[in-house]
C-alpha positions as CSV (number, residue, x, y, z in Angstrom):
1,M,18.4,-161.8,134.0
2,P,19.0,-163.2,130.6
3,A,19.1,-160.8,127.6
4,T,16.1,-161.0,125.5
5,T,15.7,-159.7,122.0
6,R,12.5,-158.0,121.3
7,Q,11.5,-158.2,117.7
8,R,9.3,-155.5,116.4
9,K,6.9,-156.1,113.6
10,K,7.3,-153.5,110.8
11,S,4.3,-151.3,110.4
12,V,2.5,-150.9,107.1
13,L,3.4,-147.3,106.9
14,R,7.1,-148.0,107.4
15,R,7.1,-150.5,104.5
16,L,5.5,-148.0,102.1
17,V,7.8,-145.0,102.8
18,I,10.5,-145.9,100.2
19,P,8.0,-146.9,97.4
20,F,6.1,-143.7,97.9
21,A,9.2,-141.6,97.9
22,A,10.4,-143.4,94.7
23,L,7.0,-142.8,93.1
24,A,7.1,-139.1,94.1
25,V,10.6,-138.7,92.6
26,L,9.6,-140.6,89.4
27,G,6.4,-138.6,89.1
28,Y,8.3,-135.3,89.5
29,F,10.9,-136.2,86.8
30,G,8.2,-137.7,84.5
31,F,6.1,-134.5,84.7
32,H,9.0,-132.3,83.8
33,A,10.1,-134.7,81.0
34,L,6.7,-134.0,79.4
35,N,5.9,-130.4,80.5
36,G,9.2,-128.9,81.3
37,E,10.9,-126.2,79.3
38,F,13.0,-128.8,77.4
39,G,10.4,-131.6,77.7
40,L,8.3,-133.0,74.9
41,V,5.8,-130.1,74.9
42,G,8.7,-127.6,75.2
43,R,10.5,-129.2,72.4
44,A,7.5,-128.8,70.1
45,R,7.3,-125.1,71.1
46,I,11.0,-124.6,70.4
47,E,10.7,-126.3,67.0
48,H,7.7,-124.1,66.2
49,Q,9.8,-121.0,67.1
50,V,12.7,-122.3,64.9
51,R,10.3,-122.6,61.9
52,D,9.0,-119.1,62.5
53,L,12.4,-117.6,62.8
54,E,13.7,-119.4,59.7
55,A,10.8,-118.0,57.7
56,E,11.5,-114.5,59.1
57,L,15.2,-115.0,58.2
58,A,14.3,-115.9,54.7
59,V,12.3,-112.7,54.3
60,V,15.0,-110.5,55.8
61,V,17.7,-112.1,53.6
62,T,15.5,-111.4,50.5
63,E,15.0,-107.8,51.6
64,R,18.8,-107.5,52.2
65,E,19.6,-108.8,48.7
66,E,17.2,-106.4,47.1
67,L,18.6,-103.5,49.0
68,F,22.1,-104.6,48.2
69,A,21.2,-104.7,44.5
70,R,19.7,-101.2,44.6
71,V,22.7,-99.8,46.6
72,S,25.1,-101.3,44.1
73,L,23.4,-99.3,41.4
74,L,24.2,-96.1,43.2
75,R,27.9,-96.7,43.6
76,P,30.1,-94.2,41.6
77,E,31.7,-97.0,39.5
78,S,28.3,-98.3,38.4
79,L,25.8,-95.4,38.4
80,D,22.6,-96.3,36.6
81,P,21.0,-93.2,35.1
82,D,17.5,-94.7,35.5
83,M,18.2,-95.2,39.3
84,I,19.4,-91.6,39.7
85,D,16.3,-90.4,37.8
86,E,14.0,-92.5,39.9
87,R,15.5,-91.3,43.2
88,A,15.5,-87.6,42.1
89,R,11.8,-87.8,41.0
90,L,10.8,-89.5,44.2
91,N,12.7,-87.2,46.6
92,L,12.2,-83.9,44.7
93,N,8.7,-84.6,43.3
94,L,9.9,-83.7,39.8
95,V,8.5,-84.7,36.5
96,H,9.3,-83.8,32.9
97,A,7.1,-81.3,31.1
98,D,5.7,-83.9,28.7
99,E,4.8,-86.4,31.4
100,V,1.5,-86.9,33.2
101,A,1.7,-87.3,37.0
102,I,-0.9,-89.5,38.8
103,L,-1.0,-88.7,42.5
104,R,-1.8,-91.5,44.8
105,P,-2.2,-91.0,48.6
106,G,0.7,-92.3,50.6
107,Y,2.8,-93.4,47.6
108,G,6.5,-92.5,47.4
109,H,7.2,-92.0,51.1
110,G,9.6,-94.3,52.8
111,R,10.2,-96.4,49.7
């Protein structure tokens, strides 16, 4: 009996497996390129956080510089009599006899 070769006709589904798999992989990576943590939307979110944190840093640096200036006035080598007087009045609730004190609620604590 002679050997015969049987040719099979490729089915439609078999022809579409690789293109569908490629589309699925491409869709997966495309979705994450847009919506992933480091995608286009995530990048905008990160840039927004950077702007917020830079603004907060500027506020904190300004506060630090103000505090540093006030602390430098309290150092022994550069004591400022006005600063000592201000702190004593604030902490001890003292006034001179010839001064008028105006009391405001909540003022003077935690300053």
